[in-house]
N, C-alpha and C positions, 0 to 999 in steps of 0.2 A: 529745216532744223527748227527746234522749238525748245525754249527754256522757260516757258511761262508757268510751268508746274514743277514739282520736285523732280520730274523726269527730264533728263538731259538726253535728247533724242535727235538722231541724224539719219538721213537716208539718201540714197542716190537712186533716181528714177530716170528711165530712158524714154518716157513719154507713153510707154505701154505698161510697164510693170516695174516693181522695185528690184533693183539689182543687188543692193546691199544695204544693211541698216544696223544701227546700234542704239541701245537705250540703257541708261543707268538712272536709278532713282537716288538722288542725294540733294536735299533741299539747300545745302550750304556750300556746294562746290561746283556750281554752274561754270564759273570762270576757269576752274582747273580742268574740268572734264570735257568741255565742248570741243576744243581744237584737237585733242587726242582722239576723240570720237570721229571727227572728220577724217583724220589720217587713217584710222582703222577702216572706215567705210570705203575710202578710195583704194586702200591696199587690197581689201577683200574683192573689190570690183576690178582690180588690175588696171587702174587708170590714174591719171594725174589731175590735179585741180584745174589746170588750164583747159581741160576738156569740157568743163562745166559750161553750159549755155544759159543758165538761169538759176536764180536762187529763190526759194520759197521759205518764208519765216513765219512762225506763229506770232501773232501780235497780242496775244492774251485774250481776255483779261488775265492779269497775273500780278504778283507783287513786284514792286519797282526794281529791286536789285537783281533778281533772277531774270526778269523779262528783258532788261536792257542788254544783258550779255548776248543773247541771241540776236537782238536787233542790231547792235553795233557790229557784231561779227558778220552778219549778213550784209550790212551796208559796206563794210570793208571789202568783202569778197566781190561785191558788185562793182565797186570802184576799181579795184585792182584788175579785175578780169574784163571790165567794160561790158557787163551783162546785166539784164534787168533783174530787179529785186522785187518780188511780189509778197504782199502780206496776206495772211489768212487767219481768221478768227480761230483761236485754239479750241474753243468749244465746238466749232464746226468740224474740226478734225476728229474729236472724240465721238461726236454724233455719227460721222461717216463710218468710223471703225465699228461702232455699235451696230449700224445697219448691215455691215459686211458680216458681222457675227450672227445676224439673223433677227435682230430686234426691229420690229415694225412700229411706226408711230401711231399716235403722238406719244412723245416722251419728253423728259427734261434732262439736261446735262448740268451737273453741279460740281465745281472744283473747290478746293480749300482756299479761302481768302484770308485765313487767319483771323484774329480778333473775334473768334466765334461767329464768323460770317462765311458765306459762300458766294462765289461768282456763279451765275446761273443763266440759263436761257431755255425757252420752250421750243420744241421742234415738232413740226407737223409730220415729218419723216426724216430719214437720215441725211437728206440733202437740202431740207427746207427749214430754216429757222424762222420763227414767227416773233418779230420784235427784236430789239437790241439787248445785248447782255446787260445784266444788272448785278449789284452786290447788295445782299441783305442777310439778316439773321434767319436761320432756317425756320425758327418758329413763326416768323412773320409771313413766310410764304407757304407754310405747310398746307393751309386750307386751299390756297390757289392751285396747288399742284397735286392735291389729294387724288388718289386713284391712278396716278400716272407712274410708270417706271422712271427711276432716276438713275442716270449713268454717271460714273465718275467718283473720285475720292470723297467729294462732299457728301454724297449719299451714304457712304460707309461710316463717315465720321459722326453723322447725326441720324441714326436709325429711328429715333423717336419721331422725327419730322419727315423722314423719307423711308418708310418701311419696305418699299419695293426697290431695293438697291440692285443695280445691274453693273456688269463690266462693259467696257474696259475701265480700269481705275484711272489711268493716266493717258495722255496723248501719245500717239505714235507718229514719228516723222514719216514713216511709210504711208500711213493713212492720209496724212496731211499732203504729201506729195501726190498721191493718187487722186485726191479730190481736186487739187490744183490743176493737175494735168487734164482731168475730165472737164473742168470749167474752161480752161484755156482752149482745149480742142473744140469746145462748143462756141467759141468766140466771145466768151464772157470776160469782162475785165475783173481782175482781182483788186483788192483794196490796197492802198498805199501802205508801205511798211512802217506805220506809225503806231506807237503803243496804245493799247486800251488799258489804262490804269484804273479808271472808274473812281479813284479816290486819291487824295494827296499821299505822297510818300511819308513814312514814319520820320525820317530825318529832315528837318526843316531849319532854316536860318532863324535864330531866336529874334523875337521882336524887341525893339528898344534897347539893342545891345550898345555898349559904350565903345566908341571909336577912339583908339589911342594912336596919336600921331607924334612923331618925334619933334622936339622943339628946335 
């Protein structure tokens, strides 16, 4: 599952292929849409939640509110089912999907970080990221990525900085699951299911606030 972008996306994978999947784009309703999407996917696959042997969750980068919905849900499932929970960079899932669509590297993945910024990373190919994800204004990185195709919603939002925009626009849980299954089958460890925020949340405790206590 992944809620790091406006897409609320869930898939069930059997280790070889995607059995069922669901995806809805709504940046403000991650909490409302995620569990019903899980129910739909399980119903489509004709199975129950207790048959799940592992959980993969996109860890972002992404905005604080949406990202934590997927991470908390994944952790809850893992605890309730006593199964491992694996984290995977959301940008890696988008890159992997772009590769399956035929895009060859090098290229860049960029998603909307709001505040007129993008979360982005450079890829040598669909399976190989070069460096860690970052958050920047598109104009500040335009020269560094000039001449490279740019995949994701960030590319479409800022065509003046990313003229060669490509799909997919959002992450797919099916691609995320397929990439995770491929890496696990190869004996590779996935990252911990901890969030990649890359910056502080918008909501913060005010400084120097007055404490009122009863007399």
